[in-house]
N, C-alpha and C positions, 0 to 999 in steps of 0.2 A: 746343668748350666751354671756359668761363673757370671751371675749377677753382678759382683765385686768389679771383675773387669769391664762389663757392660756400662755401670754406672761411671766408672773412674774416666773411660773413652768418652762417654759423653760431656761429663763437665769439664775435660781438660779442653775437648774443643768448644766448647761454649763461653768461654773467657781467652780464648788461643788466637793464633794472626787471621785464621781465615774470617773469624766471626768481625775482626775489628775491619778487614776490609769492608764487609757487608755493612757495618757499623758505619763507618766513615761514609760511604755510596749512599747510604739512606740519610744522613743527616745532612749532605748537598740537596737530595731531594726532598724533604723535609722543608727547607727553605724557600725551595720551586712549586712545589705541590702542595705542601699543607699549610704554607701559611701566604703563598701569594696565587695559588690556585692554576700554576703553569703547568701543563701536562707535556713534562720532557721523557719522551720514550728514548731516550738515547744518552742517558747516563753512560753507558758502558763506553761511549766514544769518547767522553771527557777522560774516563778511566786508561782508556788507550793511549789518550795524547798524553798524560802523563808518563805511562808506564814506558811507552815508544820514544817520548822527549829524552827522559833519562837515559835510555839504554842506547839509541844511535847516538847521541852526544859523547857518552862514555867511550862507546866502541868504535863506532864509525868514524867518527870524527876526531876522536883523542884528547877530549877537553875534559878537565876536572869535573868531579862527581857533582858539586854545587852548582856548575853552571849548567848540569844536566838536571837538576830540579829547577832551575830557575829558566830553561828552555821548554819543560814540561809544563811547569806553570802558566808561563806565555802562550803557550800553543794552545790551552785550554781558554784561555782569555779570549785568544784570536777567534776561537771555535765559537764561543758563545756568542761573540759580535758578528759573524757571519750568519748565524744561524737566527739570531734575534732580530737582527735589522729589518729584513724583510718579511717577518710571521708576525712579533709582537703586536704591529697594529693591526693585525688579522684576528678572527676568531681563534679559541683556544687549538680548535682540531688542526691546525693549519701548522702551529708549532711542532704538536705531535706527530704529523706524518713527516715536516721536515727533520726533526730529530731521529725518528726510527730509520729514516730512509741516511741520515749521516752517519750513524753508528755503522750501518752496513757497508758506507761506499767506504768508511775508514776502516776496516776488516778488510776488505777486498783489494785495495790499495795496499795495505801492508804485507797482503799475502801475494801481492802479484811479482812474477820471477823478474820480470823488468827492473826492478830495483829491490831485488833480492840480496845484492852486496853491501846495500846500506841497510837494508828494513829485515834482513835474515829469511825473508820468504814465509813460508809456510814452516819452516822448520824453527824461526823463532830465533831471539837471540840471547847469548849470554855473555861473561864475562865484565859487566858493568857492575855488581854487586858488591866486588871484594872491598873498593874501599870504604863500603858503609860498614863491612864485616871487620873491616880492620879498626873501626872507633869501638869495638863490642868490649864494654867494661866488665862482662863477665867472662872469668878466665876459663879455659876450655879443660885446664887440667886440675881443678881446685878440687880437693875433699876436706869437706867440716859438715857437722850436724850441730841443728839449735833446734831441742823441744821435737816438734813434730816435722820441721823441715831438715832437709839434707842435702847434700849437693857431692857428686863423687864422679870424677871426669868427665865433668862439662856438662852433666845433666841434673836437673834440680828435681827431687821428689818432695811433695809435700803430702804426708802420709795423715789421714783423718783415721783411720782403723777401718771403717767399714769401705774406703774407698780411697785412692789417693791419685795424686795429678803428677803428670811428669813432663819437663820440659828440657830440651836440648840448649847448648848457650846460645846456638843462633837464633834459635827460637824465644828465647829470654831478650834477647836485643830487639827483635824486631816486636814483642810484645811491650817492652818496655818503651820504643818509639811509639808505638800504635796507640798505647792507652797514653800517653803524655799528648797525642794530638788529638786523639777522641775527647780527653777533657779541656783541652785547649777549644775546641771548637763549641761544644756545649757549652762552655763560657761565653763565645764571643756570640752563641745564637742567643743565650739566655738576655744578654745586655742589649743584644739588636732588637728582637722581638717587642721587649718591653720600654724599647725606647718610641719617639714618634714617627721615626723612619718605620719600625716594625708595625705601628698601627696603620699608617698608609698601606701597607703592603697586607693587612688581613682586610682593612675596606677594599682593596682592590680584589681579593677573594670574595669577599659578597656582592660587590656591586661597583664596577669603575667607574661607571656613569656617574654614580654620585658624589665618588672622589675626584673626577674630572671636573664635574661640575663645582666643585671647590677650590679649583685652581690648581690641581697636582698635575704634576707633568707623569701620569700614570706610564707612558711608554720608558721613561727614564727610570721609574722604580722596578719596571718589571725588567729590564735590562740589567740593574744592578743586582737583583735577586738570580737572574739567570747566570751571570758572572760569578758572583760570590759561590753558588751553587756548584757551577763546574768546578771551579777552583777545588773545591772540597772531594769533587768526583777525582779529580787531577790525583791529589793526595792519596785516596784509596788506590788510584791505579799504582803511584808509587808503591806503598805497602805491598800490593799484591805482587807486584814485578820481583819487589826485594825478598819476600818470603819463600817464592820459590826460585830466587836466582836464576829467572829466564822468563822471557816473555813472547807469547807467542798466540800470532793473531784470531785464533780459533777459539782462544778463549773468553774472546771478547765481543760475543754474539748478541743478538737480542734477548736471549734468555738470561745474560748478565744482568741488566737493567730490570727485568720481571721479578730476580730474587730481592733486588733491591728493592722492589715495591710492597713485594711480600713480607721483608723485613717491616718496612715503615707503616704498611697497614697492619701486621701482626701487634705491633706495639702501640701506635696509635699517632696518627697524622695530628701535625699540630701541636705535638708534645715535645718537651725539650729533651726528656729520655726516651720517648718511645723508640727512635730506632737502634739504640744500644738494647734497650729489652727484648725488641724483636729479635735483632741478630743473635743474642744470647740464647733465648729461647729456639729458635729456628733452627740453630745448629744443635742445639742440646737434643730436641726431639728426633732429628734429622740421624746423628748417629746414635741414639737410643733406640730408634727402631732397627736400623742397618744392624748393628754390631749386636740386639738382641733377637732377631730372624736370624743371623748369620750363626749365633751360639744355639738356637733353637732346632736348628737343621744339621748343625755338628752334633748336638747330643740326641737326635731323632726323636727330639719332642714333636719335629713336623719331620711327616715321612717323606726321603728325597722324591718319592712320584709325585707328592703334591707340591712342593716347591724346592726347585735348586740355587744355589748360589748365585748364577748368574740372572735370575730373574727378582732377585733381591731389591737390586737398585730402582727397576722400574716401579715394581711394588711400594718401596718407600716414598718415592716420589706420589705414586698415586693417592695414598694414605694422605700424605701432606698437604696435595690439593684438595682431596676430600675435606680435610682438616680448614683449609679456607674457604670453600664455600660456604660451610656450615659457619665460621666466623662472620661471614658477608651477610649471611641470612639473619642471624641471631644478637651479633654484637658489630655490625659493621665499622663503629668507631676505634676496632683495637681494644686492648688491653686497658689502657689507661687513657683512652681518648676520650673527647668530646663528641655526641653523635652532631652536636649544632656544627662543628668545624668542618662535616662535608658537604653543608649546604652550600656548593660554589657555583660561580656564576662563569659559565664555559661558553656564554654567546658568542 
């Protein structure tokens, strides 16, 4: 078995573009669920608003790239208002029901053939990422070497001896923007949650009746958290669509939101760095198990009759699911979380 390849692939993905998508989506959920106690089960819908807002603006309506970004963010704000106004004055489970339904409605509408000329239907949309990659500062044909870092024909290689990380120049550009956005939103979150506004959100999470008795407009604070978290979810949709140069409706299923929750719970809810840690660890474990099992089957360490390559995917998700169950039993607060942060008031 080539363990060097296995670890290299796992570490490459642990800080790569896909991990950044889930980190951003979980940061938005962290504000809504971790700090405010809002059960948003439709974060995939906010990501879809961002992705489709950008793609449709550029491809279907021939608007500039930055107009697409603005439209995607505005669509996320509108969706948050439409979902929050009728539900945030009610019990928390109403928001959960409405958001999970809204995510499925958005996916079905994007998939509908009647609007396929605008949304691309089930085939999705392409051709919107070129303006983004035209801004790429990483040259596609550069060749240089510095200590253990080298670049040849647009591919960056970071060689640590026992393992190496490799990224194409397109991945590097997505990662440059993605990590900048992650650090930006982490900084904003740190300022917000340690401000009087953030302390009110925590109070709402613990006992909104007590906060209301102090004269605070609980509905307004909840709406602000839902909108801001939805905007971050739309940004995750931007990175997701641009990293794939494609937006397709069936990628924004309910599973997408649940993976955001897995990442958040794994790292630790109501912790600034919890979503980033959870996303990195989740994708490291996923790729470590996937590549390790593939290598074990190919090297006949695991007999073909016992496990085939087509069975590896379901087995990996089973093992990860089992790990999450054990985590929730023995450490429900996550790796760096606090058990008290999970004592939510969901009346």
